[in-house]
C-alpha positions in Angstrom: 21.7 88.2 -37.0 22.2 91.9 -37.6 25.7 93.3 -37.4 26.7 96.6 -35.9 30.0 98.4 -35.6 31.9 97.8 -32.4 31.8 101.6 -31.8 28.0 101.5 -31.9 28.0 98.6 -29.5 30.1 100.7 -27.1 27.6 103.6 -27.3 24.7 101.1 -26.9 26.3 99.7 -23.7 26.0 103.1 -22.1 22.4 103.5 -23.4 21.5 100.1 -21.8 23.1 101.1 -18.5 21.0 104.3 -18.5 17.9 102.3 -19.5 18.5 99.9 -16.6 18.6 102.8 -14.1 15.4 104.3 -15.6 13.6 100.9 -15.3 14.7 100.6 -11.7 13.3 104.0 -11.0 10.1 103.1 -12.7 9.8 99.9 -10.5 10.0 102.1 -7.4 7.2 104.3 -8.8 4.8 101.5 -9.8 5.6 99.3 -6.8 3.5 101.3 -4.4 0.4 103.5 -4.4 -1.1 105.8 -1.8 -4.8 105.3 -1.3 -7.4 106.1 1.3 -8.1 103.3 3.8 -10.5 100.7 2.3 -10.0 102.0 -1.3 -8.4 100.0 -4.1 -5.5 101.6 -6.0 -6.1 102.5 -9.6 -3.3 101.2 -11.8 -1.6 104.0 -13.6 0.6 102.9 -16.4 2.4 99.6 -16.5 2.3 96.9 -13.9 5.3 96.0 -11.7 5.5 92.6 -13.6 5.7 94.4 -17.0 8.5 96.7 -15.9 10.4 93.8 -14.2 10.1 91.7 -17.4 11.5 94.6 -19.5 14.3 95.1 -17.0 15.2 91.4 -17.2 15.4 91.6 -21.0 17.5 94.8 -21.0 19.9 93.2 -18.4 20.2 90.1 -20.5 20.9 92.2 -23.6 23.5 94.2 -21.7 25.3 91.0 -20.6 25.3 89.7 -24.1 26.6 93.0 -25.5 29.3 93.1 -22.9 30.4 89.6 -23.9 30.5 90.6 -27.6 32.5 93.8 -26.9 35.0 92.0 -24.7 35.5 89.3 -27.3 36.0 91.8 -30.1 38.4 93.8 -27.9 40.5 90.7 -27.4 40.3 89.2 -30.9 41.0 92.4 -32.9 44.2 94.3 -32.9 45.7 97.7 -33.8 49.2 98.4 -35.1 51.1 100.8 -32.9 54.8 101.5 -33.1 55.5 98.3 -35.0 53.5 96.1 -32.7 50.1 94.4 -33.0 48.1 95.1 -29.8 44.7 93.6 -29.0 42.3 96.5 -28.6 41.9 95.9 -24.9 45.7 96.2 -24.4 45.8 99.3 -26.7 43.0 100.9 -24.5 45.1 100.3 -21.4 48.3 101.5 -23.0 46.5 104.8 -24.1 45.4 105.2 -20.5 48.9 104.6 -19.2 50.4 107.1 -21.8 47.9 109.7 -20.6 48.9 109.1 -17.0 52.6 109.2 -17.8 52.0 112.5 -19.8 50.2 114.0 -16.8 53.1 113.1 -14.4 55.6 114.5 -16.9 53.6 117.7 -17.1 53.6 118.1 -13.4 57.3 117.6 -13.2 57.8 120.0 -16.2 56.0 122.8 -14.3 58.7 122.8 -11.7 61.5 125.4 -11.7 65.0 124.1 -11.9 65.8 125.9 -8.6 63.7 128.0 -6.3 64.0 129.5 -2.9 62.9 127.1 -0.2 61.1 128.7 2.7 62.6 127.6 5.9 62.1 128.4 9.6 65.8 129.1 10.1 66.9 132.7 10.2 70.4 132.7 9.0 70.5 129.8 6.5 69.0 130.1 3.0 67.8 126.9 1.4 66.9 126.2 -2.2 64.8 123.4 -3.6 66.6 122.0 -6.6 65.1 119.8 -9.3 67.1 116.6 -9.8 66.1 116.6 -13.4 65.6 119.0 -16.3 62.0 120.4 -16.2 62.2 121.4 -19.9 62.9 117.8 -20.9 59.8 116.7 -19.0 57.7 119.3 -20.7 58.8 118.0 -24.1 58.3 114.4 -22.9 54.8 115.3 -21.8 54.0 116.7 -25.2 55.3 113.6 -27.0 53.4 111.2 -24.7 50.2 113.1 -25.3 50.7 112.9 -29.0 51.3 109.2 -28.8 48.2 108.7 -26.6 46.1 110.7 -29.2 47.5 108.7 -32.1 46.7 105.4 -30.3 43.2 106.6 -29.4 42.6 107.5 -33.0 43.7 104.0 -34.1 41.4 102.4 -31.5 38.5 104.6 -32.6 39.1 103.8 -36.3 39.2 100.0 -35.5 36.0 100.3 -33.5 34.2 101.4 -36.7 35.8 98.6 -38.8 35.0 95.7 -36.5 31.5 94.5 -36.4 29.7 92.5 -33.8 26.5 90.4 -34.2 23.8 92.2 -32.1 20.3 93.2 -32.9 20.0 96.8 -31.7 16.5 97.3 -33.1 14.9 97.4 -29.6 17.0 100.4 -28.7 17.4 102.4 -32.0 
C-alpha cells in the first residue's frame, strides 16, 4: 500500500470533507427534474445511483483516513520541555497554551490602577489590579513562544510520520 506523510493525510481529510459536501449537493441536483406533464426527463450528467456510490466510497475513505490519523497521533510523540508527548496530547497542549496566552494578554492590557466611574457624588473609587499587568504581558509573550515552538514540533513530526493510504483517487 502507498504511504503518505501524516501532514498530507491531514490536508486530505479536509479535501474529503469538502468532496462529501459537493457530492451531497450533486445528489440534490440530480435527484429531481422539472418536466412538462406527460414528458420523460432527459438525464443530464450522472445518475443518482452513480453519485451515491461515489459518496459512499469517499465516506469510507474518510473514515479509514480518520482512523489512520488518530492512530498516528496516538502512537507518535514529540519531545517538548523534556517530556515525550503523543501528538494528540501535544496538539491539545498547544491549544491550551494559546488560550492561556490570550487570557494573560487580556490581563496584561489592564492598568494597575484607574478611576472607577461611580454613581456617588462625593466618593471617588479606583479599580485596582490585584496583580502586575506587566508580568502578565511578559507571561503572554512567553506562552505564545512556547505554543509556536510546540506547533512547529508537531508540524515537523507530521511530515516525518507516514501512514498507509492510497490518495491516488484524490491527487
